[in-house]
C-alpha positions in Angstrom: 0.2 -0.1 0.3 1.1 3.4 -0.9 1.1 6.3 1.8 1.7 10.2 0.8 1.1 13.0 3.2 0.5 16.1 1.5 0.7 19.8 3.5 -2.2 22.4 1.6 -0.8 24.4 -0.8 -3.3 27.2 -0.9 -2.4 29.6 1.6 -6.1 30.2 3.3 -6.0 26.2 3.7 -2.9 26.3 5.5 -4.4 28.2 8.4 -6.7 25.9 8.7 -5.6 22.4 7.7 -2.7 20.5 8.9 -2.9 18.2 5.9 -3.9 15.0 3.9 -2.9 11.5 3.4 -3.8 9.1 0.5 -3.6 5.7 0.8 -3.8 3.5 -2.9 -3.6 0.1 -3.7 -0.4 -1.2 -5.2 1.0 -4.6 -6.6 2.7 -5.4 -3.0 -0.2 -6.8 -1.2 1.2 -6.0 2.0 -0.4 -5.3 5.3 -0.3 -2.6 7.3 0.0 -1.9 10.9 0.7 0.9 13.3 -0.1 2.9 16.3 -1.4 6.4 15.9 -0.9 8.6 19.1 -3.4 11.2 20.6 -3.5 14.4 18.9 -6.0 17.3 18.7 -6.8 17.4 14.9 -9.9 17.1 13.9 -10.3 14.2 11.1 -12.5 13.2 8.5 -12.0 10.3 5.9 -13.4 8.8 3.1 -12.3 5.3 2.2 -13.8 3.5 -0.7 -14.5 -0.3 -0.8 -13.8 -0.9 3.1 -14.9 -2.8 6.2 -13.8 -1.7 9.5 -14.2 -3.9 12.6 -13.6 -2.4 15.8 -11.0 -4.2 18.1 -10.5 -3.6 21.7 -7.0 -2.0 20.9 -8.0 -0.2 17.9 -9.2 -0.6 14.3 -8.9 -3.4 11.3 -9.8 -2.4 7.9 -10.4 -5.2 5.3 -11.3 -4.9 1.5 -15.2 -5.0 1.2 -16.9 -7.5 -0.7 -19.4 -5.0 -2.0 -19.0 -1.3 -3.4 -19.1 1.4 -0.9 -17.8 4.5 0.9 -17.1 5.1 4.4 -16.9 8.4 5.8 -15.2 8.5 8.9 -14.8 11.5 11.5 -12.7 12.1 14.6 -12.6 14.8 16.8 -11.3 12.9 20.0 -8.2 10.7 19.7 -6.9 10.6 23.5 -5.4 7.3 23.6 -2.4 5.5 21.2 -4.6 3.6 18.8 -3.6 0.2 16.8 -4.5 0.4 12.7 -4.2 -2.6 10.9 -4.7 -2.8 7.4 -5.4 -6.1 6.5 -5.9 -5.4 2.9 -5.1 -2.5 0.8 -7.6 0.3 -0.3 -7.9 3.3 -1.4 -7.9 6.2 1.0 -8.1 10.3 1.6 -8.0 11.9 4.9 -7.7 15.2 6.3 -6.5 16.7 9.4 -8.0 20.1 10.2 -6.3 22.3 13.1 -8.0 23.0 16.2 -10.7 24.7 15.7 -10.1 24.5 11.7 -12.9 22.6 10.6 -15.8 25.2 11.8 -14.8 27.4 8.7 -15.8 25.0 6.5 -19.1 23.8 8.3 -21.3 25.8 10.3 -21.8 23.9 13.1 -21.8 25.0 16.9 -19.9 21.6 18.7 -18.2 18.5 17.8 -21.5 16.5 17.5 -22.8 19.0 15.0 -20.0 19.0 12.6 -20.3 15.3 12.3 -23.8 15.5 11.1 -22.7 18.4 8.8 -20.3 16.2 7.4 -22.9 13.4 6.5 -25.1 15.4 5.6 -23.1 17.6 3.0 -21.7 17.1 -0.4 -18.5 15.5 1.2 -19.4 12.0 0.2 -20.2 13.0 -3.7 -16.9 14.9 -3.8 -14.6 11.7 -2.3 -15.9 9.7 -4.9 -14.8 11.8 -7.9 -11.3 12.5 -6.1 -11.2 8.6 -5.7 -11.8 8.0 -9.0 -8.7 9.9 -10.0 -5.6 8.7 -10.6 -3.5 11.3 -10.8 -2.3 12.5 -7.2 -1.7 16.1 -8.0 -5.1 16.3 -9.7 -6.9 14.7 -6.5 -5.0 17.3 -4.4 -6.0 20.1 -6.6 -9.8 18.6 -6.2 -9.4 18.2 -2.7 -8.4 22.2 -1.7 -10.8 23.3 -4.6 -13.7 21.8 -2.3 -12.7 23.1 0.8 -12.1 26.7 -0.6 -15.6 26.1 -2.1 -16.8 25.3 1.6 -14.8 28.2 3.4 -16.9 30.4 5.6 -14.9 32.2 7.9 -16.2 32.7 11.5 -14.6 34.9 13.9 -15.3 32.4 17.1 -13.1 34.6 19.2 -13.8 33.2 22.7 -12.9 29.6 21.6 -10.1 30.5 20.0 -8.8 32.8 22.6 -8.9 30.0 25.0 -7.2 27.6 22.3 -4.6 29.9 22.5 -4.3 30.5 26.1 -4.4 26.7 26.5 -1.2 26.4 24.7 0.4 29.0 26.9 2.0 28.5 30.5 -1.1 30.1 31.8 -3.5 27.9 34.1 -6.9 27.4 34.1 -7.8 30.0 36.9 -5.2 32.3 34.8 -7.2 31.6 31.9 -10.4 32.1 32.9 -9.8 35.1 34.5 -7.8 36.7 31.6 -10.9 36.1 29.7 -13.6 37.2 32.3 -15.1 33.8 32.6 -15.3 31.4 35.1 -12.8 27.6 35.3 -16.3 25.7 34.4 -17.2 28.1 31.3 -13.6 27.3 30.3 -14.0 23.8 30.2 -16.9 24.0 29.0 -16.0 25.9 25.3 -12.9 23.4 25.2 -15.5 20.2 25.4 -17.9 22.3 22.9 -15.5 23.3 20.2 -12.4 21.4 21.1 -13.9 17.7 21.9 -12.1 17.3 25.0 -11.5 18.9 28.5 -9.2 21.5 28.9 -6.5 19.4 31.0 -6.9 16.9 28.5 -6.5 19.3 25.6 -3.8 20.5 27.1 -1.8 17.6 27.6 -1.9 16.2 24.4 -0.8 19.8 23.1 2.2 19.8 25.5 2.8 16.0 24.3 2.7 17.1 20.5 4.8 19.7 20.8 7.4 18.3 22.6 7.9 15.9 19.4 8.5 19.2 17.6 12.0 19.6 18.7 12.6 15.8 19.7 15.0 15.2 16.4 17.3 18.1 17.5 17.0 17.9 21.4 17.8 14.6 23.2 17.8 16.0 26.6 14.5 14.9 28.7 14.8 17.6 31.1 15.3 20.0 28.2 12.5 19.0 26.3 10.5 19.0 29.7 10.8 22.9 30.1 10.6 23.6 26.9 7.2 22.4 26.3 5.9 23.4 29.8 5.8 20.2 31.6 6.3 20.9 35.7 9.4 18.8 35.4 11.3 15.5 34.0 8.9 13.2 35.9 5.9 14.9 34.6 7.0 14.9 31.2 7.8 11.1 31.4 4.6 10.0 33.3 2.3 12.1 30.5 4.5 10.8 27.6 4.2 6.9 28.4 0.1 7.6 29.4 -0.4 8.6 26.2 2.0 6.5 24.1 2.4 3.3 26.2 6.2 3.5 25.9 9.1 5.6 27.4 10.4 8.7 25.9 13.4 7.3 25.1 12.1 4.4 23.1 9.5 6.4 21.4 12.3 8.8 19.8 14.1 5.6 18.9 11.5 4.0 17.1 9.3 6.5 15.9 10.4 9.1 13.4 9.5 12.7 14.1 10.5 14.1 11.0 7.5 12.4 9.2 4.1 14.5 9.1 2.5 11.6 10.0 4.1 10.0 13.3 3.7 6.8 13.8 4.9 3.8 15.3 5.3 0.6 12.9 4.5 -2.7 14.3 
């Protein structure tokens, strides 16, 4: 199976989308198994002629006996998930930055986004894109689609809280800065970011710690650079979100890749 990841080309999309990855059948007939780790992206994907089995540890994907197009939307990824492609399929997956998807579908919650996607023309457009054989043309069609859906919304409070959760401010300080209660900070986080404020922040710290890791191997430095209390706090959260130690993770995962997967 061929897997390729692309960053958005259009400057407008770059602000709200992290990127796309494409999977395509090849002649190797190899299976693909990997662990994917928690993130704060909203993810929407289209799989052609696929059958998905929910396992305790993750998902197993087979080629379907009948023609179909499966649409999936993920707004909460808080634990490591094992993905096993037993058969090769064609797939397009889009990663949206936090709050990015609300600029393309008018909804007031993550549940509302799911309904909007299912009732939109997304399915029809994905059929067209998956039928296209040329990768550059696929990307062009995908970007044309998202630009056609772009309806900018200010969402000032939600964006302010998301930015503050990515800072050194504690929840009480975030509440005071935005003139709201701590409970309301958490309500906004659950409603628009898909998870409680503390969980969102933990995952955001973890993901940011992966960015400089190709240059920094000192765990103490990584801990303080990414707003962990100390090295013990960093290791505790890291193990909770990956099931392995930071040392072992960095030895086995290529963090220079856009899709940070542990192949197994």
